[in-house]
Structure formats: structure tokens, C-alpha cells
All heavy atoms as TSV, in Angstrom:
chain	resi	resn	atom	element	x	y	z
A	1	MET	N	N	0.850	-1.176	0.010
A	1	MET	CA	C	0.010	0.006	-0.017
A	1	MET	C	C	0.898	1.233	0.025
A	1	MET	O	O	1.851	1.361	0.750
A	1	MET	CB	C	-0.881	-0.015	1.240
A	1	MET	CG	C	-1.790	1.132	1.339
A	1	MET	SD	S	-2.910	0.921	2.731
A	1	MET	CE	C	-2.818	2.540	3.414
A	2	THR	N	N	0.560	2.218	-0.832
A	2	THR	CA	C	1.308	3.445	-0.859
A	2	THR	C	C	0.439	4.607	-0.373
A	2	THR	O	O	-0.727	4.664	-0.680
A	2	THR	CB	C	1.782	3.773	-2.293
A	2	THR	OG1	O	0.672	3.886	-3.152
A	2	THR	CG2	C	2.737	2.699	-2.825
A	3	ASP	N	N	1.026	5.488	0.403
A	3	ASP	CA	C	0.335	6.679	0.901
A	3	ASP	C	C	0.563	7.800	-0.051
A	3	ASP	O	O	1.552	7.857	-0.763
A	3	ASP	CB	C	0.828	7.040	2.272
A	3	ASP	CG	C	0.464	6.009	3.322
A	3	ASP	OD1	O	-0.580	5.371	3.202
A	3	ASP	OD2	O	1.255	5.841	4.258
A	4	ASP	N	N	-0.351	8.789	-0.020
A	4	ASP	CA	C	-0.139	10.002	-0.788
A	4	ASP	C	C	1.021	10.810	-0.262
A	4	ASP	O	O	1.657	11.582	-0.944
A	4	ASP	CB	C	-1.396	10.867	-0.794
A	4	ASP	CG	C	-2.496	10.300	-1.677
A	4	ASP	OD1	O	-2.141	9.492	-2.571
A	4	ASP	OD2	O	-3.645	10.656	-1.491
A	5	PHE	N	N	1.305	10.650	1.010
A	5	PHE	CA	C	2.416	11.378	1.627
A	5	PHE	C	C	3.516	10.381	1.916
A	5	PHE	O	O	3.287	9.425	2.640
A	5	PHE	CB	C	1.914	12.073	2.904
A	5	PHE	CG	C	2.803	13.168	3.341
A	5	PHE	CD1	C	2.716	14.433	2.748
A	5	PHE	CD2	C	3.725	12.981	4.321
A	5	PHE	CE1	C	3.529	15.445	3.146
A	5	PHE	CE2	C	4.565	13.995	4.711
A	5	PHE	CZ	C	4.458	15.245	4.153
A	6	ASP	N	N	4.671	10.590	1.402
A	6	ASP	CA	C	5.790	9.644	1.561
A	6	ASP	C	C	6.600	9.942	2.801
A	6	ASP	O	O	7.489	10.760	2.813
A	6	ASP	CB	C	6.644	9.715	0.317
A	6	ASP	CG	C	7.630	8.530	0.232
A	6	ASP	OD1	O	7.700	7.740	1.195
A	6	ASP	OD2	O	8.310	8.431	-0.786
A	7	TRP	N	N	6.289	9.258	3.906
A	7	TRP	CA	C	6.973	9.473	5.195
A	7	TRP	C	C	8.423	9.043	5.137
A	7	TRP	O	O	9.267	9.600	5.847
A	7	TRP	CB	C	6.233	8.764	6.312
A	7	TRP	CG	C	4.929	9.398	6.541
A	7	TRP	CD1	C	3.704	8.889	6.260
A	7	TRP	CD2	C	4.666	10.682	7.120
A	7	TRP	NE1	N	2.722	9.796	6.584
A	7	TRP	CE2	C	3.274	10.884	7.133
A	7	TRP	CE3	C	5.468	11.700	7.621
A	7	TRP	CZ2	C	2.667	12.053	7.590
A	7	TRP	CZ3	C	4.868	12.865	8.080
A	7	TRP	CH2	C	3.490	13.042	8.080
A	8	ILE	N	N	8.762	8.112	4.281
A	8	ILE	CA	C	10.156	7.695	4.135
A	8	ILE	C	C	11.015	8.860	3.633
A	8	ILE	O	O	12.106	9.045	4.127
A	8	ILE	CB	C	10.275	6.489	3.181
A	8	ILE	CG1	C	9.464	5.295	3.677
A	8	ILE	CG2	C	11.733	6.100	2.942
A	8	ILE	CD1	C	9.898	4.778	5.047
A	9	VAL	N	N	10.483	9.647	2.700
A	9	VAL	CA	C	11.213	10.818	2.216
A	9	VAL	C	C	11.442	11.816	3.349
A	9	VAL	O	O	12.494	12.402	3.431
A	9	VAL	CB	C	10.439	11.496	1.035
A	9	VAL	CG1	C	11.085	12.790	0.613
A	9	VAL	CG2	C	10.350	10.545	-0.143
A	10	VAL	N	N	10.445	12.004	4.202
A	10	VAL	CA	C	10.621	12.917	5.345
A	10	VAL	C	C	11.759	12.431	6.235
A	10	VAL	O	O	12.619	13.221	6.658
A	10	VAL	CB	C	9.320	13.014	6.185
A	10	VAL	CG1	C	9.568	13.838	7.448
A	10	VAL	CG2	C	8.212	13.604	5.370
A	11	ILE	N	N	11.823	11.172	6.497
A	11	ILE	CA	C	12.811	10.600	7.371
A	11	ILE	C	C	14.246	10.701	6.729
A	11	ILE	O	O	15.167	11.094	7.384
A	11	ILE	CB	C	12.504	9.146	7.763
A	11	ILE	CG1	C	11.229	9.162	8.619
A	11	ILE	CG2	C	13.643	8.495	8.494
A	11	ILE	CD1	C	10.616	7.785	8.817
A	12	VAL	N	N	14.328	10.365	5.443
A	12	VAL	CA	C	15.622	10.333	4.799
A	12	VAL	C	C	16.153	11.725	4.469
A	12	VAL	O	O	17.270	12.080	4.768
A	12	VAL	CB	C	15.570	9.480	3.492
A	12	VAL	CG1	C	16.854	9.579	2.695
A	12	VAL	CG2	C	15.277	8.019	3.829
A	13	LYS	N	N	15.282	12.600	3.881
A	13	LYS	CA	C	15.714	13.919	3.450
A	13	LYS	C	C	15.475	15.013	4.464
A	13	LYS	O	O	16.027	16.108	4.344
A	13	LYS	CB	C	14.989	14.274	2.125
A	13	LYS	CG	C	15.419	13.434	0.982
A	13	LYS	CD	C	14.812	13.955	-0.305
A	13	LYS	CE	C	15.335	13.195	-1.517
A	13	LYS	NZ	N	14.826	13.760	-2.769
A	14	GLY	N	N	14.610	14.775	5.443
A	14	GLY	CA	C	14.312	15.800	6.431
A	14	GLY	C	C	13.108	16.665	6.116
A	14	GLY	O	O	12.640	17.392	6.982
A	15	SER	N	N	12.554	16.549	4.888
A	15	SER	CA	C	11.376	17.266	4.558
A	15	SER	C	C	10.694	16.602	3.340
A	15	SER	O	O	11.333	15.835	2.632
A	15	SER	CB	C	11.671	18.743	4.223
A	15	SER	OG	O	12.470	18.819	3.074
A	16	SER	N	N	9.412	16.885	3.161
A	16	SER	CA	C	8.675	16.309	2.062
A	16	SER	C	C	7.442	17.168	1.784
A	16	SER	O	O	6.988	17.932	2.618
A	16	SER	CB	C	8.258	14.879	2.349
A	16	SER	OG	O	7.613	14.293	1.273
A	17	VAL	N	N	6.901	17.002	0.575
A	17	VAL	CA	C	5.666	17.704	0.165
A	17	VAL	C	C	4.699	16.668	-0.370
A	17	VAL	O	O	5.046	15.768	-1.136
A	17	VAL	CB	C	5.998	18.725	-0.978
A	17	VAL	CG1	C	4.718	19.421	-1.450
A	17	VAL	CG2	C	7.027	19.711	-0.512
A	18	SER	N	N	3.426	16.782	0.054
A	18	SER	CA	C	2.426	15.811	-0.364
A	18	SER	C	C	1.913	16.167	-1.763
A	18	SER	O	O	2.176	17.267	-2.296
A	18	SER	CB	C	1.231	15.841	0.578
A	18	SER	OG	O	0.470	17.044	0.406
A	19	LYS	N	N	1.166	15.256	-2.334
A	19	LYS	CA	C	0.431	15.544	-3.563
A	19	LYS	C	C	-0.742	16.444	-3.189
A	19	LYS	O	O	-1.046	16.613	-2.001
A	19	LYS	CB	C	-0.126	14.246	-4.177
A	19	LYS	CG	C	0.958	13.293	-4.608
A	19	LYS	CD	C	0.356	12.016	-5.114
A	19	LYS	CE	C	1.397	10.999	-5.500
A	19	LYS	NZ	N	0.826	9.729	-5.930
A	20	TYR	N	N	-1.410	17.012	-4.147
A	20	TYR	CA	C	-2.594	17.805	-3.871
A	20	TYR	C	C	-3.725	16.855	-3.452
A	20	TYR	O	O	-3.829	15.737	-3.989
A	20	TYR	CB	C	-3.073	18.592	-5.106
A	20	TYR	CG	C	-2.047	19.657	-5.542
A	20	TYR	CD1	C	-1.566	19.675	-6.847
A	20	TYR	CD2	C	-1.592	20.594	-4.676
A	20	TYR	CE1	C	-0.653	20.617	-7.247
A	20	TYR	CE2	C	-0.675	21.557	-5.051
A	20	TYR	CZ	C	-0.200	21.569	-6.351
A	20	TYR	OH	O	0.673	22.496	-6.742
A	21	TYR	N	N	-4.530	17.291	-2.501
A	21	TYR	CA	C	-5.680	16.478	-2.106
A	21	TYR	C	C	-6.860	17.394	-1.812
A	21	TYR	O	O	-6.680	18.604	-1.535
A	21	TYR	CB	C	-5.347	15.587	-0.896
A	21	TYR	CG	C	-4.843	16.336	0.303
A	21	TYR	CD1	C	-5.730	16.705	1.323
A	21	TYR	CD2	C	-3.474	16.600	0.486
A	21	TYR	CE1	C	-5.273	17.368	2.459
A	21	TYR	CE2	C	-3.023	17.239	1.609
A	21	TYR	CZ	C	-3.891	17.617	2.582
A	21	TYR	OH	O	-3.465	18.278	3.685
A	22	ARG	N	N	-8.046	16.842	-1.826
A	22	ARG	CA	C	-9.252	17.640	-1.576
A	22	ARG	C	C	-9.667	17.437	-0.142
A	22	ARG	O	O	-9.612	16.348	0.390
A	22	ARG	CB	C	-10.378	17.138	-2.538
A	22	ARG	CG	C	-11.480	18.117	-2.690
A	22	ARG	CD	C	-12.375	17.738	-3.819
A	22	ARG	NE	N	-13.036	16.489	-3.509
A	22	ARG	CZ	C	-14.165	16.077	-4.050
A	22	ARG	NH1	N	-14.761	16.823	-4.944
A	22	ARG	NH2	N	-14.706	14.946	-3.725
A	23	PHE	N	N	-10.106	18.528	0.496
A	23	PHE	CA	C	-10.462	18.540	1.888
A	23	PHE	C	C	-11.728	19.349	2.080
A	23	PHE	O	O	-11.883	20.374	1.431
A	23	PHE	CB	C	-9.317	19.161	2.685
A	23	PHE	CG	C	-9.459	19.053	4.173
A	23	PHE	CD1	C	-9.049	17.912	4.860
A	23	PHE	CD2	C	-9.920	20.089	4.924
A	23	PHE	CE1	C	-9.167	17.805	6.215
A	23	PHE	CE2	C	-10.053	20.031	6.303
A	23	PHE	CZ	C	-9.672	18.845	6.937
A	24	ILE	N	N	-12.669	18.873	2.908
A	24	ILE	CA	C	-13.886	19.642	3.135
A	24	ILE	C	C	-13.734	20.440	4.417
A	24	ILE	O	O	-13.302	19.897	5.454
A	24	ILE	CB	C	-15.119	18.729	3.150
A	24	ILE	CG1	C	-16.360	19.569	3.097
A	24	ILE	CG2	C	-15.127	17.809	4.343
A	24	ILE	CD1	C	-17.625	18.811	2.693
A	25	GLY	N	N	-14.064	21.702	4.360
A	25	GLY	CA	C	-13.897	22.592	5.468
A	25	GLY	C	C	-15.127	22.593	6.396
A	25	GLY	O	O	-16.166	21.936	6.116
A	26	LYS	N	N	-15.039	23.378	7.478
A	26	LYS	CA	C	-16.106	23.471	8.464
A	26	LYS	C	C	-17.377	24.035	7.842
A	26	LYS	O	O	-18.478	23.679	8.262
A	26	LYS	CB	C	-15.653	24.349	9.597
A	26	LYS	CG	C	-16.606	24.393	10.761
A	26	LYS	CD	C	-16.000	24.988	12.046
A	26	LYS	CE	C	-15.540	26.391	11.878
A	26	LYS	NZ	N	-15.160	27.021	13.162
A	27	ASN	N	N	-17.248	24.864	6.834
A	27	ASN	CA	C	-18.401	25.474	6.165
A	27	ASN	C	C	-18.947	24.594	5.033
A	27	ASN	O	O	-19.718	25.058	4.194
A	27	ASN	CB	C	-18.095	26.866	5.639
A	27	ASN	CG	C	-16.971	26.825	4.605
A	27	ASN	OD1	O	-16.352	25.778	4.346
A	27	ASN	ND2	N	-16.680	27.963	4.010
A	28	CYS	N	N	-18.495	23.330	4.976
A	28	CYS	CA	C	-18.919	22.333	3.929
A	28	CYS	C	C	-18.481	22.733	2.554
A	28	CYS	O	O	-19.119	22.337	1.566
A	28	CYS	CB	C	-20.417	22.061	4.003
A	28	CYS	SG	S	-20.940	21.374	5.568
A	29	GLN	N	N	-17.419	23.492	2.424
A	29	GLN	CA	C	-16.872	23.857	1.122
A	29	GLN	C	C	-15.586	23.084	0.898
A	29	GLN	O	O	-14.730	22.993	1.783
A	29	GLN	CB	C	-16.634	25.355	1.099
A	29	GLN	CG	C	-16.241	25.848	-0.306
A	29	GLN	CD	C	-16.168	27.378	-0.336
A	29	GLN	OE1	O	-16.230	28.041	0.682
A	29	GLN	NE2	N	-16.064	27.920	-1.543
A	30	TRP	N	N	-15.425	22.537	-0.305
A	30	TRP	CA	C	-14.220	21.785	-0.645
A	30	TRP	C	C	-13.087	22.706	-0.987
A	30	TRP	O	O	-13.257	23.753	-1.648
A	30	TRP	CB	C	-14.501	20.861	-1.851
A	30	TRP	CG	C	-15.399	19.726	-1.508
A	30	TRP	CD1	C	-16.748	19.649	-1.772
A	30	TRP	CD2	C	-15.042	18.505	-0.882
A	30	TRP	NE1	N	-17.230	18.433	-1.336
A	30	TRP	CE2	C	-16.213	17.731	-0.768
A	30	TRP	CE3	C	-13.865	17.977	-0.372
A	30	TRP	CZ2	C	-16.215	16.457	-0.190
A	30	TRP	CZ3	C	-13.871	16.730	0.227
A	30	TRP	CH2	C	-15.038	15.983	0.302
A	31	VAL	N	N	-11.847	22.325	-0.600
A	31	VAL	CA	C	-10.678	23.054	-0.976
A	31	VAL	C	C	-9.598	22.060	-1.417
A	31	VAL	O	O	-9.585	20.905	-0.970
A	31	VAL	CB	C	-10.108	23.908	0.209
A	31	VAL	CG1	C	-11.060	25.027	0.566
A	31	VAL	CG2	C	-9.800	23.067	1.405
A	32	TRP	N	N	-8.732	22.483	-2.286
A	32	TRP	CA	C	-7.567	21.672	-2.657
A	32	TRP	C	C	-6.416	22.133	-1.747
A	32	TRP	O	O	-6.169	23.310	-1.561
A	32	TRP	CB	C	-7.178	21.911	-4.126
A	32	TRP	CG	C	-8.069	21.145	-5.040
A	32	TRP	CD1	C	-9.139	21.624	-5.736
A	32	TRP	CD2	C	-8.002	19.730	-5.336
A	32	TRP	NE1	N	-9.726	20.612	-6.440
A	32	TRP	CE2	C	-9.059	19.448	-6.234
A	32	TRP	CE3	C	-7.179	18.707	-4.950
A	32	TRP	CZ2	C	-9.284	18.174	-6.721
A	32	TRP	CZ3	C	-7.397	17.417	-5.427
A	32	TRP	CH2	C	-8.423	17.151	-6.308
A	33	MET	N	N	-5.749	21.123	-1.165
A	33	MET	CA	C	-4.682	21.391	-0.196
A	33	MET	C	C	-3.396	20.652	-0.551
A	33	MET	O	O	-3.411	19.743	-1.363
A	33	MET	CB	C	-5.140	21.019	1.201
A	33	MET	CG	C	-6.306	21.833	1.703
A	33	MET	SD	S	-6.738	21.403	3.380
A	33	MET	CE	C	-5.376	22.077	4.270
A	34	GLN	N	N	-2.340	21.071	0.119
A	34	GLN	CA	C	-1.041	20.382	0.007
A	34	GLN	C	C	-0.394	20.480	1.399
A	34	GLN	O	O	-0.526	21.545	2.066
A	34	GLN	CB	C	-0.158	21.045	-1.051
A	34	GLN	CG	C	1.103	20.308	-1.312
A	34	GLN	CD	C	1.898	20.953	-2.427
A	34	GLN	OE1	O	2.098	22.135	-2.440
A	34	GLN	NE2	N	2.314	20.131	-3.368
A	35	THR	N	N	0.317	19.434	1.810
A	35	THR	CA	C	0.978	19.443	3.102
A	35	THR	C	C	2.506	19.398	2.933
A	35	THR	O	O	2.987	18.624	2.072
A	35	THR	CB	C	0.526	18.236	3.934
A	35	THR	OG1	O	-0.855	18.344	4.139
A	35	THR	CG2	C	1.212	18.180	5.273
A	36	ARG	N	N	3.225	20.172	3.672
A	36	ARG	CA	C	4.664	20.142	3.712
A	36	ARG	C	C	5.105	19.775	5.108
A	36	ARG	O	O	4.647	20.347	6.072
A	36	ARG	CB	C	5.252	21.504	3.332
A	36	ARG	CG	C	4.924	21.896	1.901
A	36	ARG	CD	C	5.354	23.331	1.613
A	36	ARG	NE	N	4.919	23.717	0.302
A	36	ARG	CZ	C	5.690	23.779	-0.757
A	36	ARG	NH1	N	6.987	23.528	-0.634
A	36	ARG	NH2	N	5.191	24.123	-1.921
A	37	ALA	N	N	6.008	18.790	5.180
A	37	ALA	CA	C	6.482	18.307	6.499
A	37	ALA	C	C	7.999	18.488	6.624
A	37	ALA	O	O	8.723	18.320	5.628
A	37	ALA	CB	C	6.146	16.823	6.688
A	38	THR	N	N	8.426	18.858	7.823
A	38	THR	CA	C	9.849	19.053	8.104
A	38	THR	C	C	10.179	18.453	9.456
A	38	THR	O	O	9.400	18.564	10.405
A	38	THR	CB	C	10.201	20.556	8.125
A	38	THR	OG1	O	9.805	21.122	6.883
A	38	THR	CG2	C	11.662	20.786	8.353
A	39	ILE	N	N	11.320	17.798	9.546
A	39	ILE	CA	C	11.769	17.249	10.837
A	39	ILE	C	C	12.533	18.361	11.596
A	39	ILE	O	O	13.382	19.033	11.000
A	39	ILE	CB	C	12.683	16.034	10.634
A	39	ILE	CG1	C	11.918	14.888	9.981
A	39	ILE	CG2	C	13.291	15.586	11.966
A	39	ILE	CD1	C	12.736	13.670	9.697
A	40	ILE	N	N	12.227	18.491	12.861
A	40	ILE	CA	C	12.919	19.459	13.732
A	40	ILE	C	C	13.833	18.633	14.619
A	40	ILE	O	O	13.362	17.695	15.302
A	40	ILE	CB	C	11.921	20.267	14.580
A	40	ILE	CG1	C	10.906	20.986	13.661
A	40	ILE	CG2	C	12.653	21.250	15.480
A	40	ILE	CD1	C	11.510	21.970	12.731
A	41	TYR	N	N	15.113	19.016	14.676
A	41	TYR	CA	C	16.116	18.292	15.496
A	41	TYR	C	C	16.391	19.057	16.753
A	41	TYR	O	O	16.359	20.287	16.789
A	41	TYR	CB	C	17.401	18.146	14.676
A	41	TYR	CG	C	17.234	17.245	13.497
A	41	TYR	CD1	C	16.834	17.757	12.253
A	41	TYR	CD2	C	17.493	15.914	13.573
A	41	TYR	CE1	C	16.705	16.958	11.129
A	41	TYR	CE2	C	17.372	15.082	12.484
A	41	TYR	CZ	C	16.989	15.599	11.271
A	41	TYR	OH	O	16.799	14.789	10.181
A	42	ASN	N	N	16.729	18.337	17.834
A	42	ASN	CA	C	17.115	18.971	19.092
A	42	ASN	C	C	18.566	19.366	19.041
A	42	ASN	O	O	19.269	19.167	18.022
A	42	ASN	CB	C	16.775	18.113	20.321
A	42	ASN	CG	C	17.532	16.799	20.374
A	42	ASN	OD1	O	18.534	16.640	19.673
A	42	ASN	ND2	N	17.082	15.904	21.197
A	43	THR	N	N	19.129	19.875	20.136
A	43	THR	CA	C	20.533	20.335	20.140
A	43	THR	C	C	21.540	19.208	20.019
A	43	THR	O	O	22.697	19.419	19.682
A	43	THR	CB	C	20.817	21.116	21.452
A	43	THR	OG1	O	20.459	20.298	22.583
A	43	THR	CG2	C	20.028	22.411	21.481
A	44	SER	N	N	21.094	17.954	20.267
A	44	SER	CA	C	21.982	16.786	20.096
A	44	SER	C	C	21.874	16.185	18.680
A	44	SER	O	O	22.342	15.114	18.463
A	44	SER	CB	C	21.623	15.713	21.115
A	44	SER	OG	O	21.744	16.223	22.407
A	45	ASN	N	N	21.173	16.901	17.811
A	45	ASN	CA	C	20.953	16.452	16.396
A	45	ASN	C	C	20.158	15.181	16.326
A	45	ASN	O	O	20.393	14.355	15.438
A	45	ASN	CB	C	22.298	16.329	15.658
A	45	ASN	CG	C	22.091	16.523	14.170
A	45	ASN	OD1	O	21.169	17.213	13.737
A	45	ASN	ND2	N	22.955	15.901	13.386
A	46	VAL	N	N	19.216	15.035	17.231
A	46	VAL	CA	C	18.320	13.889	17.244
A	46	VAL	C	C	16.906	14.377	16.843
A	46	VAL	O	O	16.471	15.415	17.341
A	46	VAL	CB	C	18.245	13.247	18.654
A	46	VAL	CG1	C	17.222	12.106	18.702
A	46	VAL	CG2	C	19.631	12.723	19.057
A	47	PRO	N	N	16.272	13.707	15.891
A	47	PRO	CA	C	14.906	14.142	15.489
A	47	PRO	C	C	13.979	14.189	16.705
A	47	PRO	O	O	13.914	13.265	17.477
A	47	PRO	CB	C	14.460	13.090	14.504
A	47	PRO	CG	C	15.702	12.435	14.024
A	47	PRO	CD	C	16.691	12.500	15.153
A	48	GLN	N	N	13.298	15.333	16.844
A	48	GLN	CA	C	12.394	15.506	17.975
A	48	GLN	C	C	10.949	15.707	17.587
A	48	GLN	O	O	10.061	15.204	18.253
A	48	GLN	CB	C	12.869	16.683	18.800
A	48	GLN	CG	C	12.176	16.753	20.154
A	48	GLN	CD	C	12.921	17.619	21.122
A	48	GLN	OE1	O	14.006	18.115	20.834
A	48	GLN	NE2	N	12.386	17.754	22.318
A	49	TYR	N	N	10.719	16.422	16.462
A	49	TYR	CA	C	9.350	16.693	16.046
A	49	TYR	C	C	9.257	16.616	14.521
A	49	TYR	O	O	10.237	16.783	13.812
A	49	TYR	CB	C	8.909	18.138	16.402
A	49	TYR	CG	C	9.010	18.519	17.821
A	49	TYR	CD1	C	10.024	19.295	18.301
A	49	TYR	CD2	C	8.058	18.054	18.739
A	49	TYR	CE1	C	10.142	19.661	19.624
A	49	TYR	CE2	C	8.147	18.424	20.079
A	49	TYR	CZ	C	9.172	19.204	20.504
A	49	TYR	OH	O	9.262	19.557	21.798
A	50	ILE	N	N	8.062	16.365	14.045
A	50	ILE	CA	C	7.753	16.557	12.649
A	50	ILE	C	C	6.686	17.647	12.612
A	50	ILE	O	O	5.608	17.513	13.199
A	50	ILE	CB	C	7.198	15.266	11.968
A	50	ILE	CG1	C	8.281	14.192	11.947
A	50	ILE	CG2	C	6.741	15.586	10.542
A	50	ILE	CD1	C	7.879	12.901	11.340
A	51	VAL	N	N	7.007	18.745	11.953
A	51	VAL	CA	C	6.089	19.865	11.816
A	51	VAL	C	C	5.459	19.823	10.436
A	51	VAL	O	O	6.181	19.753	9.413
A	51	VAL	CB	C	6.805	21.206	12.034
A	51	VAL	CG1	C	5.853	22.367	11.814
A	51	VAL	CG2	C	7.418	21.260	13.410
A	52	CYS	N	N	4.134	19.830	10.378
A	52	CYS	CA	C	3.414	19.841	9.096
A	52	CYS	C	C	2.680	21.163	8.919
A	52	CYS	O	O	2.027	21.654	9.845
A	52	CYS	CB	C	2.410	18.682	9.048
A	52	CYS	SG	S	3.203	17.068	9.053
A	53	MET	N	N	2.797	21.730	7.737
A	53	MET	CA	C	2.080	22.935	7.370
A	53	MET	C	C	1.144	22.561	6.235
A	53	MET	O	O	1.556	21.961	5.266
A	53	MET	CB	C	3.071	24.023	6.899
A	53	MET	CG	C	4.067	24.431	7.971
A	53	MET	SD	S	3.326	25.357	9.285
A	53	MET	CE	C	2.900	26.857	8.470
A	54	ASN	N	N	-0.125	22.929	6.387
A	54	ASN	CA	C	-1.124	22.652	5.366
A	54	ASN	C	C	-1.459	23.956	4.617
A	54	ASN	O	O	-1.731	24.996	5.253
A	54	ASN	CB	C	-2.410	22.101	6.045
A	54	ASN	CG	C	-2.113	20.807	6.742
A	54	ASN	OD1	O	-1.597	19.893	6.182
A	54	ASN	ND2	N	-2.454	20.759	8.036
A	55	TYR	N	N	-1.386	23.889	3.320
A	55	TYR	CA	C	-1.605	25.038	2.497
A	55	TYR	C	C	-2.859	24.870	1.616
A	55	TYR	O	O	-3.018	23.787	1.015
A	55	TYR	CB	C	-0.422	25.302	1.556
A	55	TYR	CG	C	0.828	25.641	2.289
A	55	TYR	CD1	C	1.746	24.653	2.652
A	55	TYR	CD2	C	1.103	26.953	2.658
A	55	TYR	CE1	C	2.892	24.959	3.338
A	55	TYR	CE2	C	2.261	27.265	3.352
A	55	TYR	CZ	C	3.143	26.298	3.681
A	55	TYR	OH	O	4.266	26.617	4.386
A	56	ILE	N	N	-3.725	25.851	1.615
A	56	ILE	CA	C	-4.884	25.824	0.707
A	56	ILE	C	C	-4.408	26.300	-0.644
A	56	ILE	O	O	-3.905	27.398	-0.796
A	56	ILE	CB	C	-6.023	26.710	1.228
A	56	ILE	CG1	C	-6.534	26.157	2.558
A	56	ILE	CG2	C	-7.142	26.800	0.214
A	56	ILE	CD1	C	-7.577	27.025	3.228
A	57	ILE	N	N	-4.599	25.404	-1.632
A	57	ILE	CA	C	-4.182	25.718	-3.002
A	57	ILE	C	C	-5.286	26.541	-3.700
A	57	ILE	O	O	-5.018	27.547	-4.325
A	57	ILE	CB	C	-3.861	24.447	-3.795
A	57	ILE	CG1	C	-2.792	23.611	-3.056
A	57	ILE	CG2	C	-3.431	24.767	-5.213
A	57	ILE	CD1	C	-1.520	24.320	-2.777
A	58	ARG	N	N	-6.548	26.069	-3.587
A	58	ARG	CA	C	-7.655	26.816	-4.123
A	58	ARG	C	C	-8.970	26.308	-3.590
A	58	ARG	O	O	-9.055	25.135	-3.228
A	58	ARG	CB	C	-7.633	26.860	-5.665
A	58	ARG	CG	C	-8.129	25.604	-6.324
A	58	ARG	CD	C	-8.139	25.802	-7.844
A	58	ARG	NE	N	-8.619	24.604	-8.476
A	58	ARG	CZ	C	-9.895	24.406	-8.843
A	58	ARG	NH1	N	-10.770	25.313	-8.646
A	58	ARG	NH2	N	-10.206	23.303	-9.493
A	59	LEU	N	N	-9.981	27.161	-3.583
A	59	LEU	CA	C	-11.305	26.777	-3.192
A	59	LEU	C	C	-12.000	26.108	-4.385
A	59	LEU	O	O	-11.730	26.451	-5.524
A	59	LEU	CB	C	-12.133	27.984	-2.741
A	59	LEU	CG	C	-11.632	28.748	-1.530
A	59	LEU	CD1	C	-12.439	30.006	-1.313
A	59	LEU	CD2	C	-11.707	27.882	-0.310
A	60	VAL	N	N	-12.895	25.180	-4.122
A	60	VAL	CA	C	-13.642	24.529	-5.196
A	60	VAL	C	C	-15.067	25.087	-5.183
A	60	VAL	O	O	-15.728	25.167	-4.158
A	60	VAL	CB	C	-13.681	22.988	-4.959
A	60	VAL	CG1	C	-14.525	22.314	-6.006
A	60	VAL	CG2	C	-12.293	22.438	-4.951
A	61	SER	N	N	-15.506	25.496	-6.346
A	61	SER	CA	C	-16.843	26.077	-6.472
A	61	SER	C	C	-17.921	25.061	-6.174
A	61	SER	O	O	-17.794	23.894	-6.470
A	61	SER	CB	C	-17.025	26.611	-7.905
A	61	SER	OG	O	-18.340	27.036	-8.109
A	62	LYS	N	N	-19.039	25.518	-5.563
A	62	LYS	CA	C	-20.144	24.629	-5.271
A	62	LYS	C	C	-20.874	24.180	-6.528
A	62	LYS	O	O	-21.622	23.239	-6.504
A	62	LYS	CB	C	-21.151	25.310	-4.311
A	62	LYS	CG	C	-20.624	25.488	-2.925
A	62	LYS	CD	C	-21.666	26.072	-2.030
A	62	LYS	CE	C	-21.131	26.193	-0.607
A	62	LYS	NZ	N	-22.135	26.691	0.303
A	63	ASP	N	N	-20.642	24.879	-7.632
A	63	ASP	CA	C	-21.319	24.549	-8.897
A	63	ASP	C	C	-20.744	23.293	-9.531
A	63	ASP	O	O	-21.370	22.704	-10.387
A	63	ASP	CB	C	-21.152	25.704	-9.883
A	63	ASP	CG	C	-21.840	26.959	-9.380
A	63	ASP	OD1	O	-22.754	26.845	-8.546
A	63	ASP	OD2	O	-21.436	28.044	-9.803
A	64	LEU	N	N	-19.564	22.834	-9.084
A	64	LEU	CA	C	-18.937	21.656	-9.685
A	64	LEU	C	C	-19.569	20.376	-9.221
A	64	LEU	O	O	-19.978	20.135	-8.217
A	64	LEU	CB	C	-17.446	21.642	-9.385
A	64	LEU	CG	C	-16.666	22.772	-10.004
A	64	LEU	CD1	C	-15.198	22.661	-9.603
A	64	LEU	CD2	C	-16.754	22.791	-11.512
């Protein structure tokens, strides 16, 4: 099984970007989104967190 988001790339390279995906918001409106993930290291250079930022690419019209 393959995921849309490649966690192996995050672990190996330290960051990754997802494919575009559709997400429904609180107001029941669809949006196209993309996620970017980055590993944050502590002072001993050991991975401590994965920070993900979600970006809205565009809103989808209700007419579609």
C-alpha cells in the first residue's frame, strides 16, 4: 500500500511535500490542499518533532 504522503522521504531527506488532495472545510466547502512536512532536530541532532504545514491551493466552487 502506498500513501499520498511519503513518510520515508521525510525521514531520509528531512522534509517532504504531499500531492494535492481535496479537503472539506467546516463550512462544507471543498478546498484543494497540500501538506509540507519538516523534521525538527534537538541540540543533540536527534529528530524531535515533525512539523506539518497545510496550504490551501484553491477553493472549489459549489457549482462543480
